[in-house]
Each structure stands twice: as C-alpha cells, then as structure tokens.
KOLMARNU-987200 format. One line per field, with one value per residue (C-alpha): residue in one letter; x negated, y, z negated. Coordinates in steps of 0.25 Angstrom, whole numbers, plus 5000, padded with zeros to 4 digits. Layout:
<recs>
res <- A,...
px <- X,...
py <- Y,...
pz <- Z,...
</recs>
This chain:
<recs>
res <- M,K,L,H,E,L,G,Q,Y,I,F,F,G,S,I,D,K,T,I,Y,E,E,E,K,S,V,T,G,R,S,N,L,R,A,V,K,R,L,S,L,V,S,M,L,L,F,F,L,A,G,L,F,F,L,A,E,T,G,L,D,I,R,F,V,T,C,M,F,F,S,G,C,V,G,I,V,A,Y,R,A,V,G,I,P,Y,S,R,A,K,Y,C,L,P,L,V,Y,V,Y,S,A,I,M,M,I,A,T,I,L,L,D,G,V,I,G,K,H,Y,S,C,V,T,F,T,A,C,T,V,I,F,M,M,I,F,T,D,L,P,W,H,M,F,I,L,S,G,T,A,E,I,L,M,I,I,T,S,A,L,S,K,S,T,K,L,F,E,Y,D,L,L,C,I,I,I,F,T,I,T,N,F,F,L,C,P,Y,M,M,Q,I,K,F,A,D,I,L,T,R,R,R,I,E,H,E,R,D,I,D,S,L,T,Q,L,Y,H,K,D,V,V,R,H,T,V,N,E,T,L,Q,L,S,A,F,H,D,C,A,L,M,F,L,D,V,D,N,F,K,H,F,N,D,T,Y,G,H,A,A,G,D,A,I,L,K,Y,I,A,N,S,I,K,E,G,C,P,D,I,A,T,I,G,R,Y,G,G,D,E,F,I,A,F,L,P,E,V,D,D,I,Y,Q,L,Q,K,T,A,Q,G,I,L,D,L,V,D,D,R,E,R,C,L,R,I,T,D,V,P,E,C,P,S,L,S,I,G,I,A,V,Y,P,S,A,G,R,S,Y,N,E,L,V,K,A,A,D,K,V,L,Y,Q,V,K,N,N,G,K,N,N,Y,G,I,Y,D,T,N,G,T,N,Y,M,K,R,T,H,L,G,E
px <- 5007,4996,4986,4996,4997,4982,4981,4992,4984,4971,4976,4987,4986,4999,5005,5016,5010,5022,5022,5007,5010,5021,5013,5000,5001,5003,4990,4983,4987,4982,4969,4967,4970,4959,4949,4951,4949,4938,4930,4928,4924,4914,4908,4906,4900,4890,4886,4883,4876,4868,4864,4860,4850,4846,4843,4836,4827,4828,4833,4832,4840,4849,4855,4857,4863,4873,4877,4879,4888,4895,4898,4903,4913,4918,4919,4927,4936,4939,4943,4952,4959,4962,4970,4985,4992,5002,4990,4988,4984,4971,4968,4964,4953,4948,4948,4939,4929,4928,4926,4915,4908,4909,4904,4892,4889,4889,4882,4870,4871,4870,4863,4853,4852,4854,4846,4841,4855,4867,4879,4888,4893,4897,4904,4912,4916,4921,4931,4935,4939,4947,4955,4957,4960,4973,4971,4973,4964,4957,4953,4947,4940,4934,4929,4923,4918,4910,4904,4900,4893,4885,4882,4876,4868,4863,4860,4852,4844,4841,4841,4834,4838,4843,4852,4857,4862,4868,4875,4880,4886,4893,4898,4904,4911,4917,4921,4929,4935,4939,4945,4956,4956,4959,4973,4976,4974,4982,4994,4992,4991,5002,5011,5008,5011,5024,5028,5025,5032,5045,5044,5042,5054,5063,5058,5060,5071,5086,5091,5105,5101,5086,5082,5072,5076,5076,5063,5056,5061,5058,5043,5042,5048,5038,5026,5031,5033,5019,5014,5026,5019,5020,5034,5048,5055,5069,5077,5091,5101,5112,5125,5136,5150,5161,5153,5162,5173,5166,5163,5178,5184,5176,5168,5153,5148,5153,5147,5134,5135,5138,5126,5117,5124,5121,5106,5104,5110,5101,5089,5093,5096,5083,5069,5060,5051,5062,5063,5077,5082,5095,5096,5106,5121,5126,5115,5103,5090,5081,5068,5063,5048,5047,5058,5055,5068,5082,5087,5080,5087,5100,5098,5094,5106,5116,5110,5112,5127,5130,5124,5132,5145,5144,5157,5154,5140,5145,5156,5146,5136,5145,5158,5165,5176,5173,5160,5152,5147,5135,5132,5117,5109,5096,5085,5072,5058,5053,5065,5075,5065,5050,5052,5060,5069,5072,5075,5085,5091,5093,5098,5108,5113,5115,5122,5131,5135,5137,5147,5155,5156,5162,5151,5146,5136,5122,5116,5102,5096,5090,5078,5086,5091,5105,5113,5120,5126,5128,5141,5142,5135,5123,5127,5141
py <- 5010,5020,5008,5003,5017,5018,5004,5008,5021,5014,5002,5008,5023,5023,5018,5007,4994,4990,5003,5002,4988,4993,5004,4997,4996,5011,5013,5004,5013,5025,5019,5015,5030,5034,5024,5030,5044,5042,5034,5047,5055,5044,5042,5057,5058,5046,5053,5066,5058,5052,5065,5070,5059,5060,5075,5073,5060,5058,5046,5034,5023,5032,5038,5024,5019,5031,5029,5014,5016,5027,5017,5006,5016,5019,5004,5002,5014,5011,4996,5002,5010,4998,4992,4994,5001,4989,4981,4990,4978,4978,4993,4992,4981,4990,5002,4995,4990,5004,5009,4999,5003,5018,5015,5007,5018,5029,5020,5018,5033,5038,5027,5022,5031,5044,5040,5054,5059,5057,5049,5060,5053,5040,5048,5056,5043,5037,5048,5049,5034,5036,5048,5042,5027,5022,5010,5006,5014,5001,4997,5010,5009,4996,5002,5014,5008,4997,5007,5016,5005,5002,5017,5017,5005,5010,5024,5017,5009,5020,5034,5041,5041,5055,5053,5039,5047,5057,5046,5039,5051,5054,5040,5040,5054,5049,5035,5043,5052,5040,5034,5045,5048,5034,5033,5048,5046,5033,5041,5052,5043,5034,5046,5051,5037,5036,5050,5046,5033,5041,5050,5039,5031,5044,5045,5031,5025,5028,5033,5026,5012,5012,5007,5013,5024,5019,5027,5018,5005,5011,5013,4999,4993,5000,4997,4982,4980,4984,4972,4962,4955,4941,4941,4947,4958,4962,4974,4974,4985,4985,4993,4993,4989,4999,5007,5020,5011,5010,5025,5029,5018,5018,5031,5035,5029,5016,5018,5020,5008,5000,5005,5001,4988,4985,4990,4981,4969,4972,4972,4959,4952,4956,4950,4958,4962,4969,4984,4989,5003,5012,5016,5026,5027,5013,5007,4999,4993,4982,4977,4963,4963,4948,4939,4924,4920,4924,4916,4924,4937,4930,4926,4940,4947,4937,4938,4953,4951,4941,4951,4962,4954,4949,4955,4952,4958,4970,4973,4972,4981,4992,4991,4992,4982,4980,4973,4980,4972,4974,4973,4969,4971,4964,4966,4957,4962,4960,4954,4966,4977,4981,4994,4999,5007,4995,4986,4996,4997,4982,4980,4992,4985,4972,4979,4986,4972,4967,4978,4975,4961,4962,4968,4961,4953,4953,4952,4949,4954,4941,4938,4939,4953,4948,4949,4939,4939,4929,4929,4930,4917,4910,4897,4901
pz <- 4843,4845,4849,4859,4865,4866,4872,4882,4885,4887,4895,4903,4902,4894,4907,4905,4910,4918,4925,4929,4934,4943,4948,4950,4965,4965,4957,4967,4979,4971,4968,4983,4987,4976,4982,4996,4991,4981,4992,5000,4988,4983,4997,4998,4983,4986,4999,4992,4982,4992,4999,4985,4983,4997,4995,4982,4985,5000,5007,4997,4991,4983,4995,5002,4989,4988,5003,5000,4989,4997,5008,4998,4992,5006,5010,4998,5000,5014,5010,5000,5011,5018,5007,5009,4998,4997,4992,4980,4971,4979,4976,4961,4964,4975,4966,4956,4967,4972,4958,4955,4968,4964,4950,4954,4964,4954,4944,4954,4958,4944,4937,4947,4959,4951,4938,4936,4936,4926,4929,4934,4946,4938,4927,4937,4944,4931,4929,4944,4944,4931,4938,4952,4950,4944,4935,4920,4911,4905,4919,4922,4908,4912,4926,4920,4908,4916,4925,4913,4907,4920,4921,4907,4909,4923,4917,4905,4915,4925,4919,4908,4894,4895,4907,4901,4889,4897,4906,4893,4888,4901,4902,4887,4890,4903,4896,4885,4896,4904,4892,4892,4907,4912,4905,4907,4922,4922,4917,4927,4939,4934,4932,4946,4951,4944,4949,4963,4962,4957,4969,4979,4972,4974,4988,4992,4984,4986,4973,4973,4978,4974,4988,4997,5006,5021,5024,5014,5021,5035,5030,5024,5037,5046,5037,5036,5051,5054,5046,5050,5063,5056,5049,5051,5044,5043,5041,5035,5037,5026,5026,5015,5022,5020,5010,5012,5006,4993,4992,4995,4987,4974,4975,4978,4964,4968,4982,4976,4967,4979,4986,4974,4974,4988,4986,4975,4983,4994,4985,4978,4991,4999,4996,4987,4998,5006,5007,5004,5007,5008,5022,5019,5014,5013,5022,5017,5023,5019,5025,5023,5027,5028,5034,5036,5044,5047,5036,5026,5031,5031,5017,5013,5020,5015,5000,5001,5006,4995,4984,4989,4990,4976,4971,4956,4957,4965,4954,4943,4949,4956,4949,4962,4965,4979,4984,4996,5008,5017,5031,5035,5048,5049,5059,5059,5063,5074,5082,5079,5079,5077,5069,5058,5067,5076,5064,5058,5072,5073,5059,5060,5073,5066,5054,5064,5070,5056,5052,5065,5061,5048,5039,5026,5034,5040,5054,5058,5071,5076,5085,5098,5095,5092,5079,5071,5058,5046,5039,5024,5019,5025,5032,5036
</recs>
C-alpha cells in the first residue's frame, strides 16, 4: 500500500488520474498563460545578462549569443499567445519547446559563455519551471533531469575542476529539492484549478436544472457567430406549456421535478455540441452551432417533443401523473438574424405563434422570413 502511495505521489502528485485527465485542458491553458508571463521575464534576464557581459568584456560573441536566445524566447512566447485556449492540447508541447530553448540558453550561458562562473542561472531556472508549469511530476523529472545531465557534461568540459564540483553539488541539491517540489506544486496547482472550477460551476450553472445560465449561452452564441461565415447555426427558444397548472395542482416540488425532467429531455434530444441553458422560470434556450439543413432541426425539435411526451418516462422520473408539453421557436442564422439579440427575438416570435396555434409544437423561422410549423410527427 505504501509503495502504491509513493508511486501515486511521484507519478501523479497524489492526484487521481481520472481527475487529471478531466482537467488536462485547464492545465494546458494555465501553462499557456505561464509561457506568456515568463517570456517577458526571460527576455529581460537575457538582456541584462547581455549587458553584463558587454560591460565586462566589451562587444563580443557572448553578447550576440545572449541576444539571439532572448529573441528565440520572444518568438516562441508570442507564437504561444496566438494559440486559442480552446486548443489546449497544443499548449503542453509548446511548453516543452519553450522549456527546451530556455534550458539550452541557460546551459550555454552558465556552461560555455560563463565558464568562469557557477551555474546559478541554470539551477534557478530548474526550480522556476517546477513552480510555474503544471504537468505530471515524472514529466517534469525527465525534463529537469535531462537538462541537469547536459549541464554536468557541459560544466565538466568547459569549467575548472573547482567550479565543476560546485556545479555538481548545486545540481544534486536542486535535484533532491525538485523530487519533493514537483508533486507538492502539482497538488497546490490542482487544488487551485478545482477550486476555480467549482466557483465557475456555481456561477455558470443553474442549481436546479444543471443547465447553463442564459448569460453563458449568450456569450457562446456571440463567440460562435464571429466564426460562422461558412455554416448555419440555430437558436431554439423553449417554453413549458401551462407550467402554472403543475405548481398549483401538485405543488412547487412537483414543479421543480417537471423543470428538471424538461431540462434532461432537452439535453438528451439535442446534439452533444449544443449549448443549453435555462433562460428563466419555465423558459429554456438551446444553441446548435452547426446545422446542416432544416430537416436536422425538425428531427431535433421533434425528438425533444417526443421525449417530453413519453408518459411512462415522465411518471418514472417525476412521479407526477400528468405529462408536460413544450412549445419551441427556432431561429436560424443568418436568415433569422445575425446577432444573439436578433435570433432570440425571432425565436420568441415563432414561439408566440406556436402558443397561439395549440402549443405542444415547434416552429422554424425560414429563409423567407415567414413561419411554419410541423405537427407532432415528421411526415404528417
């Protein structure tokens, strides 16, 4: 058991592997921010090192080399800034590229260029990397261990015996330190990630239905519409028919059960890429970022209505003898509107017409700006 715990500590920092996999994209974004911040610091450090050698020895290859690596760090950093957070899987390789460049620069700086000085810059960098970047401890061990071996070889080839022994002692001390520091920092950073995730969840998720708040949907719609020049999107506005009747007849607890039942039906009926939220009260909103044709919308809307209208399922889940129904208004981008507000307005207009035409149905704002409805089952 103790051996297993030690292995879990070394390889995952005592973090559950499943939790790490779930939060891997968050760690990627965290590393991306770290690259951005460290780039400014590293460029400043290399610039100061270049000025130091310039003052000590005059203009020579040392100053030029420092400026070269400073420029490399800057290029990598600004390339990192250009990667969207949504592509977090690219962040970790970028971090290792950045780290490799930094390590090579510090090895040359301390081992070759500064052969009359001890490897202070290098040992400092090995600790900074462990504290800043978020990754599995054994990945960090490999990174720092490889760099430390290269530093020892470089120091043995280029420095005096006394400086080599001093460098070797420093590297041994920092290796032992990092052995404990990596898992510890992993725990601290993951505790912070999970805390922020809980706060974000409480801020963005409706506690009753476990759907997004409408502001989250609005933000998602606005972001998506900026990138939707080559495909259609759709916004669905959904309203529970006669919801007051359930509250008055069966009580508010039954009303809450109905709302949760509706929310689950919408999630089950919509595609996985849809963003679904509670607009307020008994109103819901769903955004489909990719729509191939009208038939896909018809199939989705009808699927939701059929799920809601399943009386056996409703009774099993809600314990309410009556089954609720939904009215759905659908607006398609760009024919029904080119912004979130325009799409909501168009979908709400269609929803109003559905309500006036008997409820328990859906309507789609078509390309001509008119409205039509499809009754109960496809093909009828």
